[in-house]
Structure formats: structure tokens, C-alpha cells
Backbone as ProteinMPNN parsed JSONL, in Angstrom:
{"seq_chain_A": "NYVDWLRNVRIVLNSEDIDYVLESPMPALPATDATLEDHAIYKKWVADDKKVKCYLMTSMSNALQVQHDGMQDSRAILQHLRKLYGENSRNAQFQLTAELHGTK", "coords_chain_A": {"N_chain_A": [[-14.569, 1.31, 3.71], [-11.834, -0.392, 4.731], [-10.965, -3.061, 4.248], [-12.527, -3.911, 2.05], [-11.741, -1.952, 0.202], [-8.987, -2.538, -0.063], [-9.102, -5.118, -1.161], [-10.274, -4.542, -3.663], [-8.299, -2.864, -4.764], [-6.175, -4.674, -4.919], [-7.198, -6.436, -6.834], [-7.153, -4.852, -9.149], [-4.38, -4.321, -9.308], [-3.421, -6.901, -9.617], [-4.466, -7.533, -12.119], [-2.877, -5.969, -13.68], [-0.462, -7.136, -13.337], [1.29, -6.233, -11.327], [1.095, -6.578, -8.68], [2.973, -7.749, -7.077], [4.623, -5.846, -6.0], [3.583, -4.889, -3.619], [4.008, -7.015, -1.965], [6.694, -7.861, -1.982], [9.918, -6.801, -0.811], [11.563, -3.7, -1.624], [14.105, -3.933, -4.033], [17.641, -3.685, -3.455], [19.554, -0.81, -4.356], [21.362, -1.274, -7.251], [24.888, -1.828, -7.493], [27.42, 0.077, -9.227], [28.946, -1.639, -10.738], [27.293, -3.785, -11.143], [25.354, -6.346, -12.801], [23.709, -5.979, -16.004], [21.214, -7.116, -15.898], [20.559, -6.971, -13.168], [20.323, -4.199, -12.885], [18.17, -3.786, -14.616], [16.115, -5.205, -13.323], [15.855, -3.707, -10.98], [15.098, -1.186, -12.047], [12.651, -1.886, -13.243], [11.162, -2.629, -10.979], [11.045, -0.172, -9.614], [9.619, 1.377, -11.47], [7.204, -0.072, -11.567], [6.413, 0.208, -8.91], [5.879, 2.905, -8.866], [3.613, 2.987, -10.496], [1.85, 1.466, -8.901], [1.692, 3.121, -6.654], [0.38, 5.3, -7.804], [-2.111, 4.105, -8.461], [-2.989, 3.513, -5.857], [-3.153, 6.102, -4.757], [-5.065, 7.358, -6.414], [-7.315, 6.006, -5.724], [-8.056, 6.913, -3.289], [-9.558, 9.226, -0.923], [-9.511, 12.849, -1.223], [-8.436, 14.033, 1.079], [-6.944, 11.94, 2.221], [-5.135, 11.569, 0.151], [-3.593, 13.916, 0.249], [-2.44, 13.559, 2.735], [-0.795, 11.33, 2.297], [0.856, 11.969, 0.223], [3.591, 12.673, 0.337], [4.936, 10.327, 0.891], [7.377, 7.866, 0.14], [7.161, 5.345, -1.136], [4.896, 2.731, -2.288], [4.458, 0.669, -0.462], [4.914, 1.86, 2.022], [2.763, 3.61, 2.142], [0.617, 1.785, 2.168], [1.152, 0.397, 4.564], [0.803, 2.447, 6.418], [-1.914, 3.069, 6.025], [-3.006, 0.627, 6.776], [-2.389, 0.625, 9.465], [-3.967, 2.758, 10.305], [-6.63, 2.106, 9.432], [-6.958, -0.62, 9.349], [-8.102, -3.975, 10.16], [-7.481, -4.374, 12.827], [-7.395, -1.882, 13.915], [-7.337, 1.018, 16.108], [-9.712, 2.398, 16.051], [-11.612, 0.483, 15.244], [-11.429, -1.236, 17.418], [-12.338, 0.463, 19.431], [-15.01, 0.879, 18.627], [-16.004, -1.724, 18.887], [-15.689, -2.119, 21.629], [-17.422, -0.123, 22.583], [-19.872, -1.12, 21.65], [-20.011, -3.479, 23.131], [-20.189, -2.493, 25.756], [-22.59, -1.199, 25.519], [-24.426, -3.225, 25.472], [-25.201, -3.941, 28.014]], "CA_chain_A": [[-14.172, 0.086, 4.379], [-10.453, -0.688, 4.353], [-10.827, -4.422, 3.725], [-13.101, -3.905, 0.697], [-10.875, -1.114, -0.626], [-7.755, -3.271, -0.339], [-9.433, -6.204, -2.084], [-10.464, -3.947, -4.988], [-7.0, -2.411, -5.253], [-5.395, -5.867, -5.285], [-7.747, -6.956, -8.095], [-6.619, -4.014, -10.222], [-2.94, -4.543, -9.398], [-3.226, -8.241, -10.156], [-4.75, -7.496, -13.558], [-1.739, -5.291, -14.309], [0.73, -7.923, -12.973], [2.202, -5.437, -10.513], [0.746, -6.782, -7.275], [4.152, -8.212, -6.35], [5.274, -4.701, -5.359], [3.091, -4.785, -2.251], [4.43, -8.185, -1.2], [8.145, -8.029, -1.908], [10.634, -5.567, -0.464], [12.263, -3.025, -2.718], [15.485, -4.417, -4.173], [18.683, -2.696, -3.17], [20.108, -0.1, -5.513], [22.517, -2.041, -7.721], [26.179, -1.146, -7.571], [27.76, 0.487, -10.591], [29.511, -2.776, -11.467], [26.299, -4.857, -11.176], [24.994, -6.785, -14.154], [22.593, -5.264, -16.645], [19.978, -7.731, -15.421], [20.273, -6.39, -11.856], [19.846, -2.836, -13.118], [16.842, -3.879, -15.237], [15.174, -5.624, -12.282], [15.644, -2.551, -10.105], [14.331, -0.171, -12.782], [11.275, -2.378, -13.404], [10.498, -2.552, -9.687], [10.783, 1.245, -9.333], [8.541, 1.803, -12.374], [5.967, -0.713, -11.122], [6.025, 0.827, -7.648], [5.286, 4.206, -9.203], [2.25, 2.703, -10.958], [1.06, 1.044, -7.744], [1.439, 4.314, -5.852], [-0.657, 6.072, -8.506], [-3.389, 3.42, -8.257], [-3.397, 3.714, -4.47], [-3.515, 7.505, -4.537], [-6.298, 7.712, -7.12], [-8.458, 5.335, -5.109], [-8.266, 7.513, -1.958], [-10.194, 10.545, -0.855], [-8.547, 13.943, -1.339], [-7.757, 14.232, 2.359], [-5.924, 10.897, 2.35], [-4.099, 11.83, -0.851], [-2.71, 14.957, 0.786], [-1.727, 12.973, 3.868], [0.16, 10.314, 1.855], [1.56, 12.431, -0.977], [5.036, 12.723, 0.519], [5.53, 9.02, 1.162], [8.233, 7.551, -0.998], [6.792, 4.155, -1.906], [3.537, 2.238, -2.09], [4.392, -0.154, 0.752], [4.792, 2.77, 3.165], [1.378, 4.078, 2.13], [-0.245, 0.69, 2.585], [1.388, 0.136, 5.983], [0.174, 3.526, 7.181], [-3.362, 2.877, 5.944], [-3.334, -0.556, 7.57], [-2.332, 1.036, 10.86], [-5.108, 3.631, 10.568], [-7.959, 1.586, 9.127], [-6.961, -2.075, 9.286], [-9.06, -4.676, 11.012], [-7.084, -4.253, 14.227], [-7.154, -0.475, 14.223], [-7.897, 1.508, 17.365], [-11.099, 2.784, 15.808], [-12.426, -0.733, 15.268], [-11.441, -1.706, 18.8], [-13.215, 1.366, 20.18], [-16.397, 0.589, 18.261], [-16.372, -2.993, 19.487], [-15.826, -1.895, 23.073], [-18.652, 0.654, 22.793], [-21.005, -2.036, 21.454], [-20.066, -4.401, 24.272], [-20.7, -1.754, 26.907], [-23.982, -0.839, 25.249], [-25.306, -4.378, 25.602], [-25.563, -4.178, 29.421]], "C_chain_A": [[-12.803, -0.328, 3.852], [-10.32, -2.06, 3.694], [-11.361, -4.5, 2.297], [-12.222, -3.109, -0.255], [-9.619, -1.873, -1.019], [-8.001, -4.413, -1.32], [-9.591, -5.666, -3.506], [-9.147, -3.475, -5.584], [-6.153, -3.605, -5.705], [-5.9, -6.489, -6.588], [-7.173, -6.169, -9.264], [-5.117, -4.265, -10.407], [-2.625, -5.92, -9.98], [-3.473, -8.27, -11.665], [-3.618, -6.835, -14.341], [-0.414, -6.029, -14.063], [1.768, -7.106, -12.208], [1.897, -5.579, -9.02], [1.932, -7.254, -6.436], [4.825, -7.08, -5.576], [4.832, -4.565, -3.905], [3.595, -5.918, -1.365], [5.938, -8.272, -1.002], [8.826, -6.713, -1.552], [11.343, -4.984, -1.681], [13.683, -3.575, -2.826], [16.477, -3.291, -3.901], [19.156, -2.055, -4.467], [21.346, -0.847, -5.988], [23.785, -1.18, -7.77], [26.491, -0.813, -9.02], [28.33, -0.675, -11.403], [28.557, -3.973, -11.52], [25.945, -5.187, -12.619], [23.85, -5.939, -14.701], [21.256, -5.814, -16.173], [19.592, -7.17, -14.051], [19.738, -4.969, -11.986], [18.431, -2.85, -13.704], [15.787, -4.275, -14.213], [14.839, -4.448, -11.376], [14.785, -1.494, -10.801], [12.878, -0.594, -12.959], [10.518, -2.268, -12.09], [10.135, -1.105, -9.36], [9.627, 1.754, -10.202], [7.202, 1.204, -11.942], [5.485, -0.128, -9.801], [5.381, 2.184, -7.889], [3.847, 4.026, -9.685], [1.341, 2.33, -9.794], [0.712, 2.246, -6.877], [0.351, 5.167, -6.493], [-2.031, 5.432, -8.334], [-3.894, 3.624, -6.827], [-3.905, 5.135, -4.254], [-4.834, 7.869, -5.217], [-7.524, 7.065, -6.495], [-8.788, 5.889, -3.721], [-9.06, 8.809, -2.062], [-9.11, 11.616, -0.947], [-7.768, 14.161, -0.047], [-6.659, 13.19, 2.564], [-4.806, 11.079, 1.33], [-3.093, 12.843, -0.332], [-1.844, 14.376, 1.898], [-0.614, 12.02, 3.419], [1.017, 10.748, 0.669], [3.076, 12.386, -0.833], [5.708, 11.385, 0.764], [6.238, 8.51, -0.079], [7.853, 6.294, -1.762], [5.414, 3.634, -1.489], [3.416, 1.39, -0.828], [4.246, 0.712, 1.998], [3.365, 3.296, 3.273], [0.459, 2.995, 2.668], [-0.07, 0.371, 4.067], [0.725, 1.2, 6.857], [-1.347, 3.377, 7.177], [-3.804, 1.68, 6.773], [-3.341, -0.208, 9.059], [-3.555, 1.888, 11.221], [-6.452, 2.929, 10.484], [-8.048, 0.069, 9.076], [-7.926, -2.687, 10.277], [-8.732, -4.52, 12.484], [-6.833, -2.808, 14.641], [-7.809, -0.083, 15.541], [-9.364, 1.883, 17.215], [-12.015, 1.565, 15.875], [-12.516, -1.279, 16.681], [-12.37, -0.843, 19.655], [-14.678, 1.057, 19.898], [-16.869, -0.719, 18.887], [-16.579, -2.842, 20.992], [-17.108, -1.132, 23.385], [-19.885, -0.231, 22.629], [-21.149, -2.992, 22.628], [-20.629, -3.718, 25.507], [-22.157, -1.377, 26.73], [-24.946, -1.998, 25.417], [-25.748, -4.654, 27.03], [-26.987, -3.816, 29.71]], "O_chain_A": [[-12.642, -0.584, 2.659], [-9.63, -2.196, 2.684], [-10.72, -5.089, 1.427], [-11.983, -3.532, -1.386], [-9.225, -1.856, -2.186], [-7.188, -4.646, -2.214], [-9.092, -6.273, -4.454], [-8.901, -3.662, -6.775], [-5.496, -3.55, -6.745], [-5.104, -7.017, -7.364], [-6.752, -6.756, -10.262], [-4.643, -4.405, -11.535], [-1.673, -6.077, -10.744], [-2.764, -8.958, -12.399], [-3.429, -7.113, -15.525], [0.636, -5.588, -14.531], [2.972, -7.264, -12.414], [2.382, -4.798, -8.202], [1.892, -7.167, -5.209], [5.526, -7.335, -4.597], [5.625, -4.167, -3.051], [3.606, -5.789, -0.141], [6.4, -8.715, 0.05], [8.367, -5.64, -1.945], [11.673, -5.693, -2.632], [14.387, -3.673, -1.821], [16.181, -2.111, -4.094], [19.155, -2.679, -5.528], [22.284, -1.038, -5.214], [23.743, 0.018, -8.048], [25.884, -1.37, -9.935], [28.208, -0.69, -12.628], [28.97, -5.067, -11.904], [26.204, -4.405, -13.534], [23.126, -5.279, -13.955], [20.279, -5.073, -16.059], [18.413, -6.919, -13.801], [18.807, -4.584, -11.279], [17.594, -2.026, -13.335], [14.68, -3.739, -14.23], [13.675, -4.223, -11.044], [13.846, -0.968, -10.204], [11.972, 0.231, -12.841], [9.358, -1.859, -12.078], [9.033, -0.84, -8.88], [8.758, 2.48, -9.718], [6.182, 1.893, -11.95], [4.281, 0.016, -9.59], [4.442, 2.564, -7.19], [2.966, 4.809, -9.331], [0.209, 2.807, -9.7], [-0.422, 2.38, -6.418], [-0.509, 5.7, -5.793], [-3.013, 6.132, -8.088], [-5.079, 3.877, -6.611], [-4.955, 5.344, -3.646], [-5.635, 8.613, -4.65], [-8.647, 7.522, -6.71], [-9.695, 5.392, -3.053], [-9.206, 9.395, -3.134], [-7.927, 11.323, -0.77], [-6.57, 14.443, -0.083], [-5.567, 13.52, 3.028], [-3.649, 10.773, 1.62], [-1.884, 12.65, -0.459], [-0.652, 14.672, 1.984], [0.409, 11.914, 4.096], [1.822, 9.962, 0.169], [3.774, 12.088, -1.802], [6.935, 11.318, 0.838], [5.767, 8.695, -1.201], [8.191, 6.179, -2.94], [4.854, 4.047, -0.474], [2.365, 1.395, -0.187], [3.533, 0.34, 2.93], [2.823, 3.413, 4.372], [-0.383, 3.259, 3.527], [-1.053, 0.1, 4.755], [0.157, 0.89, 7.905], [-1.992, 3.542, 8.213], [-4.861, 1.716, 7.403], [-4.189, -0.683, 9.815], [-4.11, 1.754, 12.312], [-7.315, 3.116, 11.343], [-9.115, -0.474, 8.787], [-8.494, -1.998, 11.125], [-9.64, -4.535, 13.316], [-6.129, -2.553, 15.618], [-8.714, -0.761, 16.027], [-10.158, 1.707, 18.138], [-13.076, 1.617, 16.497], [-13.579, -1.74, 17.097], [-13.101, -1.359, 20.5], [-15.491, 0.981, 20.819], [-18.002, -0.812, 19.361], [-17.534, -3.379, 21.553], [-17.806, -1.459, 24.345], [-20.842, -0.102, 23.392], [-22.259, -3.283, 23.071], [-21.45, -4.293, 26.223], [-22.884, -1.249, 27.715], [-26.156, -1.787, 25.497], [-26.593, -5.522, 27.246], [-27.442, -3.957, 30.845]]}, "name": "protein", "num_of_chains": 1, "seq": "NYVDWLRNVRIVLNSEDIDYVLESPMPALPATDATLEDHAIYKKWVADDKKVKCYLMTSMSNALQVQHDGMQDSRAILQHLRKLYGENSRNAQFQLTAELHGTK"}
């Protein structure tokens, strides 16, 4: 169940204080003349995104891991999973339609 899975993943990410990666966009690569603070923020975000991606991948089945292995960041993985298994997915719509037609 996608909704239950996402809730559990968010609990783990929240406990690690890295749940912000799923909510905020990746910061732009700092220019060479950017401040040290800008470089540190970018490096921290990249490191935290790597952790989030690992948590997401380890919580998936092997088939889903293979399918999402080449994706570059955790937000792309989550968006793809939401499209496939989210509450408004085609599969859920099909099941609802089948149930409605079965009630006649």
C-alpha cells in the first residue's frame, strides 16, 4: 500500500532530520565564487538526498529497486512512485470502476 509505505518512510526520514529533502527542491550548484556557506548547504543537501534515496530503495521490492536504480535523486523516485501507486493512480481508478460496475 503506497500510502502506508510513504507514511512509514516519512517517519524514518523525520527521525533522521532529512525529511526536508522530499519537500524542498534541490539547491542550484553554487558558483565557484559563492560563499563557503552556500557550498556547505549544497553539499549537505546532496549528502542527505543520498541517504533518503538509500532509505527509499531499501524499503522497495527488488523489482522496484531495479526500475528506480538509475534515477538521480529521491524526489524523482517519489514522483514516479506516486504516479504509479498514488491514491489517484490508474490502477486505483480501475478498481473503483470495476467495483461500481459490479454493483449492478
